[in-house]
N, C-alpha and C positions, 0 to 999 in steps of 0.2 A: 790249397785244395778245388778239385775241378767240378761245374755242377753236374745235379744228378738227373738224371730222367728218367721216371713213371709212369707207366698208364694207367691210369685213377679208373674207370672204368672195367668191368668187368671181360673177363676176358668169354669170344666165343662171336656169333655174325652180330651184326646190331648196324641202327642206321649210324650214329657218328660216335667216334670212339676221342675220350679226352687223351692227355698227353701232359707232365706238368715238368719244366726244367726250373731250377733252383738250387740257388748259389751265384757266387761271383763269375763273372762270366756269361747267364744265363743265356741274356740275350745275343752277347758278340756271337757265343756257339749257334745259335738259330737262325742270324743272319747271315753263317757263312754257306747253309746247306737250304737256305730260304730262297725261293724268285719269286717275284711280285706281278700280280697279273699289271700293275699300274707300270714298272720298270725302278718306284722306288726305292730304295732300304730301309731295313725299320730303323736305321736310325732316325729315319725323319719323320717317326710315326709317334703320336700324342699317346700318354697310355691310357691304357682301356680301351684304346681304339683300336676295331676288327681292321686286319691286313689281309684279301685274298692272296690267294699264288697255289705253286708247288712246291714239292719237298720229295727228292729221292732221282734217284739214278733214272736216266731215258726220260719219259714225257713227265714218270714221279708220281704223286698224288697231291689231289684239289686239298688246301687245308688253309683255316681260317686260324690269327697268330692275333695272341691276346696278350699285351705283355702287363702286365702291374706294377712291376718294374725293372730295372736292369739286371733284376737279383729273381726274379719270379715273372714266366711266364707261360701261356696254357696253346696248347694247339691243337686245334679241334679237324680231326679227319675221318675218313671212312670208314668205320667199325669193319671186325674181319681181322682175322690174323694176317694174314698178308700183307694189307694195307697199315696195319700198323708194324710192324716190322720192317716195313719200308722206312718208314718216318724216323723209326727208333736207330736203327741200323745206319742211315745218316747224322744223326744226331752222334751217334757214338764214335762215329770215322771221326765228327768234328770235335773231339775232346769230352764228350760230357762221358759222365759214370751211370752206368742203369742202378739200376735201386728197385725194389719191390714197393708197392704203395699197399696201406693196408685199406682193407677193401670195406672196413666196419666205420669208417669215420670219413663221410666224404662231405666235401663243397657243397655251397648252393649251386653253385658252376655246374660242380661234376654228379650229383644229382640230376639235375637239367638235363646232361648228358645221357643217363643213365634212361630217362624216362622218355627222352627225344627215342631213342631209340622202340619203345615198345609204345608212343603217339599210333594210332592207328588214321589219324586225316591229318591233312595240312593243315586246318586250321586251332588244333591242338595243338600239332609239331610248332606253330609259328608260335603262338603263347609260349611254349617252352623254350623255343628259342631265345625270345626276349630274355627269359631267366638266365639262361647260361649266359648269355654276354652282360647279365649286370641288371636289369630292371629292380627283381625283389632286390639284390644287394645296394642296389643305392637306394631305393626305398629305405633299407636298416639304419644303414649309416645313417641316413637324413634322420631316420628317428633318435638314433645315437647322438647324434648332435645336439637334440631337443634335450633330452632328457641330461644332455650334460651341463645342458643352461640349468638345468632345472625349468625348461621353461610349460608356460601350460597347454601349451599346443601338442604337448609329446601326446597325453593322453585320446585327442582327438587321430594322431597320425597313429597310433597303434589299432582302436577301434575300425579307422576304414582299411589298413592293413587286415586285422583280421577277418574283417567283410571277405575278402577274397576269397577265403579255403573255402565257400559252398562253391566256388566255381572250379577254385584250384585244386582241389581232391579229384575232381572228376574229368582232369584231362587226359590219363589214362585208362583210370576205371569204365569214364561211361556214366550213362543212365540209364535205367531198365523202366518200360513202360507198357503195362501189361495191359491185353484187348479182354474182355469182362461180356458178359454177354447172357441172353440162356443158349439153348444148344438149339445149330442151322437158323441161326440172323444171317452168321456172312462169315464169322469172326473168321475162321484161317484161311477165306477167301482175299480178305481183307487182309490177313498177315503178307500172304503171298503178291498181294498189289502194291503192297508200300516195298517190300522188296523186290520187287524185280521177277521172282522165280516162283516156280513152283517148292516153298518148304515145307509147306502145308497138307497134310491132307486133307481135298476139298470133296465131301459127300450126303445128298439129301437127307441120308439118315440120320437121326439125332444124336448126337450124343456119340460122333463119330473120335472125337479128340478126349481121350478118358484122363491122359499125361499133360502136359505142358509142353508147348513148344517154342524152343526160343532159338533169336540168330541175333550175328550182328551187323549193325549197317549206322547208316549215321545221318541226320536230319539239321539242313542248315550247316552240316560239317562238325557237329558233336554226336561224338559217338555214342550210341545206342544198343543196348538188347532187347527188341523188342518179343513180348511172351505170346504168344496167343495161349492161352488159358483154356481148360475144359468148361465145356456150358453148365452154368450155375442152373438147380435145379432139383430139388428132391428126390431121392432116387433107393430103390429096395436094389438096384444092383447093386455090390460090396465094390466092384472093380471102379465104376461110374462114381459112386459116391466115394471111394477115396479120390481120386482124380477131383472133385470138386472140391474138398477138403483141401488138396492142393494145393487148388484156383485159389482158393481164400488167403492160402498163407503165403503167396505167391504176387497178390496185390497189394498184400497188407505192407509187402517191403517194395513194391515199383514205387519212382517218382512220379507217376504219370496213370493212371488209367484208363483207358476208351470203356467207354459203354456202348457196346451194339447196340441195336433193338429194330425189330423185321419192321420196315418201313409197308411191305406189302400187307402184314395181317395186322388185325386189330390188337393193341394193347392188351397186354395180363397182366391179373395181378403180380405175379413173377417178377414184368419188368417192373412195375408202382415200387415193389419192394426193393429192385435194383437199384433205383434212382434216388430213394432214401436212403440206401447204403453205401451211394457212393453221391454225395452232393455235390463236390467239385469236378466231379468227371466230366469232360466234353463228351455231350450223348451226340450218340452216329445214327439219320436216320440213314439207317442200308437200304438196298431193294430201289433205289428213287427212279430207278429203268422201268420199275411194273406200275402198275395203278397204286395211287396210296389208302391205306385203309383206315389211318386216321391222320386230326389236323389238334393236338392233343395243347393246352397252351402249356409249350415247352420252347426252349431256346437248344434249337437241335442245328447242328451241321448235314446236309443230307449228300449219299454220296451212294455210288452203287461201285462197289468191289468187286463185281462182275465185269461191268461194261468201265468204270475206269473214271467213270465224273466225279469230281472232287479229287479225286486221289491225291493231285499235286498239291494243290490247297492246302490238305492236309497234311499233308509232310513240312511245309513249310511252319503249318500255323505250331502242329508238335514242338520243332527247333524252336520255337519263339518260344513256347510257352515253357518250356527247360530253362531257355535262357533270356530272358526278356528284357534282360539290357546287358547286351554283349562288351567285354571291355575294350578299350581301345589299343589300337599296336601297344606293344611298348611298355603298356603297364603292369604292373607288379604283381604277383600274382604269391601267396601262398600255398605252393603246390606240393608239399607235405607234413605229413603228420608232426613228424620232429617241428618243423617253422610253428605250425600252430601250438604244438606246447611250449615251446620257446616263447612265443607273442604272449600266449595267455601266463608265463610265470611275469615276464617284463613287467607286463597292464598290475599282474597283482603287487608287483613291489613299486612299480609307480605310485600306487592307490595309497600302499602304503606310507609313503613317504621315502623308501629307500631308495635313492640315488644307484650311488655306487652298486649296488649288488645291482640294479637294473642294467646298468653300464656292461657288469662284468657278464650278465646273463645274455645280452646282445654280442661279447663278444665271441665267447662262447657258442653261440648260433654260427656267426659267420668264419670261427677260426677252427673248429673241431677237431684238428689236425694238433694242434695246442694242447 
């Protein structure tokens, strides 16, 4: 029976598509159409080592080929209908048989390929590419080996991997940062300064922002939804009051709240209430381009959203607050909830002494098609 070729990623335009060739003669079929950049054929490639080259008539398309064995090969090419068709048609011409893949049961590499297509920064795409070429799978197999030996180190390895989910699950979704403060302290101007363009209306009239205004940006390469919320104060205006209520909800969901105070005006009781409400929030003393009106015993960062003083440094600080210890390149990361649930199950099974059940759970995580 000839090897089969299946497109594992969803249809449509994306950054990367994954094509799997499986069955007897899979590597040989790929080798017939693959033109290596280095000039070496796939026969000289070690298993699991990525090889860069081209496939397709004429110039063809740039691809990465990774062979798990002679009977299991993956090709990572540009996303989009035309690029995928170019590669698949070449493989069919080399003797493979086209097959439809199940979109519901994806391997770790297939999931990573899907998420790379939706990554919004180079830094997050780089970490997802590490998972695509095997960083997470390799660590899971190390854990599987430790469990098979009934080694005491298994629990530590599992817990270490579970700890990576706090970052891994954010690689596509990102973080939420909310800007809070009284009306007219410069919240909207700060959002515009951090974004680099006018996204939020700026006005000297207090209470201009009645609802939250959000935008997608990045700090230190980490994707962030930055949100300018309504000024926090008691109000009899039902529209402004509703905006304040919504601001509270957004701030409660935020990973980080930036508390903005007006350095050109004396501190108010409302300011002090906000400081107490957000004890962990960095305090930004805005309008440092104007004469200061207070020097309270507070740890503050002085900025001028109007003139730009301290904005670049603030952007760096936001990124480093969200991710204080970035993972090294090629680090394994649990980047989907399926992975987290699977490893939590493995952890519980090992703790209960069910070593065989733990191995089976890992095998289901690694081979969802089975």
